N, CA, C and O of each residue as an XYZ file, in Angstrom:
396
protein
N     -28.347    -17.385    -15.446
C     -27.323    -18.166    -14.774
C     -25.928    -17.755    -15.226
O     -25.012    -17.623    -14.414
N     -25.783    -17.558    -16.513
C     -24.475    -17.231    -17.073
C     -23.937    -15.917    -16.488
O     -22.753    -15.813    -16.169
N     -24.817    -14.917    -16.351
C     -24.399    -13.623    -15.800
C     -23.950    -13.775    -14.351
O     -22.978    -13.147    -13.931
N     -24.641    -14.592    -13.600
C     -24.279    -14.808    -12.199
C     -22.913    -15.474    -12.107
O     -22.087    -15.087    -11.280
N     -22.672    -16.461    -12.940
C     -21.384    -17.166    -12.939
C     -20.261    -16.217    -13.337
O     -19.192    -16.221    -12.725
N     -20.501    -15.413    -14.354
C     -19.480    -14.454    -14.800
C     -19.199    -13.423    -13.706
O     -18.043    -13.098    -13.437
N     -20.253    -12.913    -13.083
C     -20.084    -11.945    -11.990
C     -19.295    -12.559    -10.839
O     -18.383    -11.933    -10.300
N     -19.647    -13.778    -10.468
C     -18.944    -14.473     -9.394
C     -17.466    -14.664     -9.743
O     -16.598    -14.497     -8.886
N     -17.184    -15.009    -10.990
C     -15.804    -15.185    -11.446
C     -15.013    -13.888    -11.276
O     -13.897    -13.908    -10.757
N     -15.582    -12.766    -11.708
C     -14.879    -11.494    -11.595
C     -14.664    -11.080    -10.144
O     -13.646    -10.469     -9.816
N     -15.599    -11.402     -9.289
C     -15.423    -11.121     -7.856
C     -14.262    -11.943     -7.307
O     -13.435    -11.423     -6.557
N     -14.195    -13.207     -7.671
C     -13.092    -14.063     -7.217
C     -11.754    -13.580     -7.728
O     -10.788    -13.495     -6.971
N     -11.693    -13.260     -9.017
C     -10.437    -12.807     -9.621
C      -9.984    -11.501     -8.993
O      -8.809    -11.356     -8.656
N     -10.898    -10.542     -8.827
C     -10.498     -9.259     -8.246
C     -10.108     -9.417     -6.784
O      -9.217     -8.712     -6.311
N     -10.756    -10.329     -6.050
C     -10.391    -10.578     -4.655
C      -9.007    -11.191     -4.556
O      -8.220    -10.815     -3.687
N      -8.705    -12.125     -5.433
C      -7.380    -12.750     -5.426
C      -6.309    -11.728     -5.756
O      -5.237    -11.736     -5.150
N      -6.588    -10.837     -6.723
C      -5.629     -9.805     -7.091
C      -5.434     -8.831     -5.940
O      -4.310     -8.415     -5.659
N      -6.529     -8.465     -5.271
C      -6.445     -7.550     -4.134
C      -5.600     -8.162     -3.022
O      -4.759     -7.481     -2.435
N      -5.818     -9.442     -2.728
C      -5.039    -10.102     -1.686
C      -3.559    -10.158     -2.059
O      -2.694     -9.989     -1.199
N      -3.266    -10.395     -3.337
C      -1.878    -10.430     -3.799
C      -1.224     -9.063     -3.608
O      -0.074     -8.970     -3.178
N      -1.969     -8.005     -3.931
C      -1.428     -6.657     -3.744
C      -1.226     -6.342     -2.268
O      -0.270     -5.652     -1.913
N      -2.107     -6.835     -1.403
C      -1.950     -6.604      0.035
C      -0.684     -7.292      0.546
O       0.083     -6.698      1.303
N      -0.466     -8.530      0.138
C       0.732     -9.272      0.571
C       1.987     -8.599      0.031
O       2.958     -8.408      0.764
N       1.971     -8.242     -1.238
C       3.124     -7.577     -1.848
C       3.356     -6.215     -1.213
O       4.498     -5.841     -0.942
N       2.273     -5.467     -0.973
C       2.394     -4.146     -0.363
C       2.955     -4.200      1.048
O       3.764     -3.355      1.430
N       2.526     -5.193      1.823
C       3.070     -5.381      3.169
C       4.565     -5.675      3.102
O       5.345     -5.159      3.902
N       4.954     -6.506      2.144
C       6.369     -6.836      1.983
C       7.190     -5.590      1.634
O       8.263     -5.374      2.197
N       6.688     -4.785      0.719
C       7.395     -3.542      0.355
C       7.450     -2.620      1.569
O       8.498     -2.040      1.854
N       6.344     -2.477      2.280
C       6.266     -1.588      3.443
C       7.306     -1.968      4.495
O       8.003     -1.105      5.029
N       7.405     -3.256      4.786
C       8.299     -3.705      5.858
C       9.731     -3.959      5.410
O      10.645     -3.909      6.234
N       9.948     -4.227      4.144
C      11.276     -4.635      3.699
C      11.908     -3.646      2.721
O      12.619     -2.737      3.148
N      11.668     -3.800      1.439
C      12.374     -2.991      0.437
C      12.172     -1.486      0.623
O      13.120     -0.713      0.489
N      10.951     -1.071      0.927
C      10.689      0.349      1.117
C      11.074      0.856      2.495
O      11.270      2.057      2.684
N      11.182     -0.044      3.450
C      11.520      0.274      4.840
C      10.621      1.359      5.444
O      11.056      2.146      6.284
N       9.362      1.383      5.002
C       8.392      2.373      5.494
C       8.158      2.215      6.996
O       7.938      3.193      7.711
N       8.209      0.972      7.457
C       7.928      0.669      8.869
C       8.939      1.318      9.813
O       8.640      1.528     10.989
N      10.116      1.632      9.316
C      11.119      2.244     10.193
C      10.750      3.683     10.567
O      11.261      4.218     11.552
N       9.871      4.305      9.790
C       9.478      5.692     10.069
C       8.003      5.866     10.403
O       7.636      6.812     11.099
N       7.158      4.969      9.920
C       5.708      5.148     10.049
C       5.056      4.109     10.942
O       5.437      2.938     10.940
N       4.076      4.551     11.697
C       3.231      3.628     12.450
C       2.081      3.207     11.543
O       1.429      4.041     10.914
N       1.845      1.900     11.488
C       0.719      1.337     10.750
C       0.370      0.018     11.417
O       1.127     -0.950     11.336
N      -0.770     -0.013     12.068
C      -1.163     -1.186     12.845
C      -1.147     -2.470     12.040
O      -0.672     -3.494     12.531
N      -1.655     -2.442     10.808
C      -1.734     -3.668     10.021
C      -0.361     -4.203      9.642
O      -0.235     -5.379      9.303
N       0.656     -3.376      9.692
C       2.027     -3.808      9.418
C       2.790     -4.069     10.719
O       3.952     -4.475     10.697
N       2.124     -3.832     11.842
C       2.740     -3.977     13.166
C       3.999     -3.101     13.289
O       4.990     -3.487     13.908
N       3.924     -1.920     12.684
C       5.065     -1.002     12.740
C       4.768      0.129     13.711
O       3.620      0.539     13.880
N       5.811      0.619     14.336
C       5.662      1.646     15.356
C       6.617      2.818     15.162
O       7.051      3.442     16.131
N       6.945      3.114     13.893
C       7.839      4.232     13.616
C       7.251      5.548     14.086
O       6.033      5.724     14.096
N       8.119      6.473     14.477
C       7.650      7.763     14.995
C       8.253      8.961     14.253
O       8.004     10.107     14.626
N       9.038      8.704     13.214
C       9.647      9.808     12.467
C       8.627     10.429     11.517
O       8.481     11.650     11.460
N       7.927      9.581     10.775
C       6.910     10.048      9.828
C       5.542     10.024     10.469
O       5.390      9.590     11.611
N       4.542     10.491      9.734
C       3.176     10.505     10.268
C       2.653      9.104     10.577
O       3.043      8.122      9.948
N       1.767      9.041     11.555
C       1.053      7.812     11.877
C       0.032      7.611     10.762
O      -0.918      8.385     10.645
N       0.219      6.589      9.951
C      -0.638      6.372      8.794
C      -2.046      5.949      9.185
O      -2.989      6.185      8.429
N      -2.209      5.332     10.343
C      -3.546      4.974     10.816
C      -4.378      6.222     11.088
O      -5.590      6.218     10.874
N      -3.749      7.271     11.549
C      -4.452      8.528     11.813
C      -4.599      9.367     10.547
O      -5.625     10.017     10.343
N      -3.582      9.351      9.704
C      -3.592     10.148      8.480
C      -4.596      9.613      7.450
O      -5.259     10.388      6.761
N      -4.699      8.285      7.353
C      -5.635      7.615      6.443
C      -5.540      8.137      5.007
O      -6.538      8.600      4.455
N      -4.356      8.068      4.397
C      -4.190      8.596      3.038
C      -4.909      7.746      1.991
O      -5.102      6.543      2.169
N      -5.299      8.395      0.901
C      -5.916      7.685     -0.214
C      -4.825      7.016     -1.055
O      -3.637      7.305     -0.912
N      -5.258      6.131     -1.917
C      -4.344      5.442     -2.832
C      -3.522      6.463     -3.634
O      -2.300      6.343     -3.729
N      -4.186      7.447     -4.197
C      -3.501      8.465     -5.001
C      -2.520      9.294     -4.194
O      -1.445      9.637     -4.686
N      -2.874      9.616     -2.972
C      -1.964     10.386     -2.110
C      -0.704      9.587     -1.804
O       0.400     10.131     -1.828
N      -0.866      8.306     -1.518
C       0.303      7.478     -1.199
C       1.199      7.351     -2.422
O       2.418      7.476     -2.312
N       0.609      7.105     -3.587
C       1.413      7.011     -4.811
C       2.228      8.282     -5.014
O       3.426      8.216     -5.288
N       1.581      9.441     -4.879
C       2.273     10.714     -5.100
C       3.425     10.909     -4.121
O       4.522     11.297     -4.522
N       3.181     10.644     -2.845
C       4.214     10.866     -1.820
C       5.346      9.852     -1.948
O       6.516     10.219     -1.843
N       5.015      8.592     -2.171
C       6.059      7.574     -2.306
C       6.897      7.850     -3.554
O       8.118      7.692     -3.529
N       6.255      8.256     -4.634
C       6.974      8.510     -5.881
C       7.873      9.742     -5.782
O       9.048      9.679     -6.144
N       7.333     10.857     -5.296
C       8.062     12.133     -5.311
C       8.710     12.513     -3.986
O       9.595     13.368     -3.946
N       8.267     11.873     -2.895
C       8.760     12.262     -1.584
C       8.036     13.501     -1.091
O       7.335     14.174     -1.847
N       8.220     13.792      0.194
C       7.624     14.999      0.792
C       8.360     15.275      2.101
O       8.650     14.347      2.857
N       8.658     16.523      2.369
C       9.388     16.860      3.599
C      10.702     16.100      3.679
O      11.509     16.147      2.751
N      10.917     15.398      4.791
C      12.158     14.626      4.948
C      12.072     13.240      4.309
O      13.069     12.522      4.235
N      10.874     12.869      3.849
C      10.723     11.562      3.209
C      11.276     11.626      1.790
O      10.866     12.476      0.999
N      12.204     10.730      1.469
C      12.785     10.743      0.125
C      11.822     10.198     -0.929
O      10.865      9.491     -0.614
N      12.095     10.540     -2.170
C      11.360      9.971     -3.299
C      11.826      8.530     -3.499
O      13.019      8.238     -3.414
N      10.885      7.642     -3.762
C      11.222      6.237     -3.982
C      11.169      5.852     -5.453
O      11.358      4.686     -5.800
N      10.910      6.832     -6.320
C      10.957      6.567     -7.762
C      12.396      6.202     -8.114
O      13.327      6.941     -7.793
N      12.570      5.073     -8.770
C      13.912      4.596     -9.083
C      14.441      3.615     -8.047
O      15.353      2.840     -8.335
N      13.876      3.644     -6.850
C      14.226      2.673     -5.807
C      13.218      1.535     -5.837
O      13.580      0.359     -5.811
N      11.936      1.915     -5.892
C      10.852      0.954     -6.048
C      10.350      1.046     -7.485
O      10.306      2.135     -8.058
N       9.974     -0.081     -8.068
C       9.393     -0.011     -9.408
C       7.907      0.335     -9.290
O       7.360      0.372     -8.187
N       7.264      0.587    -10.422
C       5.877      1.019    -10.428
C       4.956      0.004     -9.752
O       4.035      0.385     -9.029
N       5.199     -1.270     -9.981
C       4.363     -2.312     -9.370
C       4.506     -2.293     -7.842
O       3.525     -2.488     -7.125
N       5.707     -2.062     -7.354
C       5.941     -1.991     -5.907
C       5.296     -0.743     -5.303
O       4.728     -0.800     -4.212
N       5.383      0.381     -6.013
C       4.762      1.621     -5.535
C       3.244      1.456     -5.476
O       2.605      1.882     -4.515
N       2.681      0.846     -6.493
C       1.230      0.618     -6.506
C       0.825     -0.355     -5.390
O      -0.202     -0.155     -4.741
N       1.610     -1.388     -5.167
C       1.282     -2.378     -4.130
C       1.329     -1.753     -2.740
O       0.408     -1.946     -1.946
N       2.380     -1.012     -2.439
C       2.482     -0.410     -1.106
C       1.413      0.672     -0.924
O       0.901      0.860      0.180
N       1.083      1.369     -1.984
C       0.038      2.391     -1.913
C      -1.319      1.755     -1.667
O      -2.114      2.262     -0.876
N      -1.581      0.657     -2.337
C      -2.826     -0.077     -2.135
C      -2.895     -0.603     -0.702
O      -3.920     -0.477     -0.032
N      -1.797     -1.192     -0.245
C      -1.748     -1.743      1.108
C      -2.035     -0.670      2.156
O      -2.859     -0.875      3.047
N      -1.364      0.460      2.052
C      -1.545      1.532      3.044
C      -2.963      2.090      2.979
O      -3.617      2.239      4.011
N      -3.437      2.394      1.789
C      -4.767      3.002      1.677
C      -5.874      2.047      2.110
O      -6.844      2.476      2.735
N      -5.748      0.771      1.792
C      -6.767     -0.207      2.201
C      -6.682     -0.513      3.697
O      -7.703     -0.740      4.346
N      -5.482     -0.519      4.235
C      -5.289     -0.825      5.656
C      -5.823      0.251      6.568
O      -6.141     -0.019      7.726
N      -5.925      1.455      6.073
C      -6.311      2.582      6.914
C      -7.742      3.034      6.704
O      -8.158      4.040      7.279
N      -8.507      2.314      5.892
C      -9.914      2.704      5.644
C     -10.745      2.525      6.896
O     -11.946      2.799      6.885
């Protein structure tokens, strides 16, 4: 019984954390990061056409972190603009939204 309760607790805690990251990531995507102005992403209801369509690209968490941090092509680096927690949240949001 104890193992089941502990397992259930960890599932709840990780689900709550995941939902928090999704909400925070959506906020960064649409507001502080202004990703929506360039990228299409259905879950964010964004229709940008300058950058790649993220629904089609389906980047991984690590790919999003790398690109958001360092930039690529005409996309600027967001290191120093977004903090690490914001970069991780938006990366989680994009990668989970496009699975």
